[in-house]
C-alpha angles and dihedrals in degrees: 000000000000124000120203128191122185127203140165102069123134147118120312136166122248111278092029132115139237134181119214122201130201119195113202127199137170123038093357092150089070094069118078096189133040120199147179124223132176136206137193125195113285094011134098121257108274128214114242110167143333138190132196117242089239089057092232099110130047128180133193136180115244091245094063103028110126093017105058128053126195119204138169136212104200092186089060095034088232132138122201134199114199108198119194133175090024119193132189090262088067090065107120145106107280120214130196115216139186118213117242114252111261094008114164094196121115112268092246094055116099090210090072093064117082101181126058139178122226093254137242125239120240117189122184117193123207 
């Protein structure tokens, strides 16, 4: 089992920045990819960013590329999401996720992730 706890969400004005953190515990070594997703009411969970545990591969959705940066600190078992140039469309609950071992799903598919945090709210005001 892997436990994930997000923090760092809050209210920020458009153009501002936030950094989300995700502390992982448990069998973290079993997941090869850590990711961030977001969700707004009435919509499906949307892929934001992911990073391989090795650090070699990084993935971003087109909507956040160039503005968000995912990073990991393996020593601390923590994943970060630095979010810059935020706009109201980024308002959502942000979830940290750990990919299921051996998953064959595409990296951007939420179904490939077996472990999820409870989420942290990010609100961007105009």
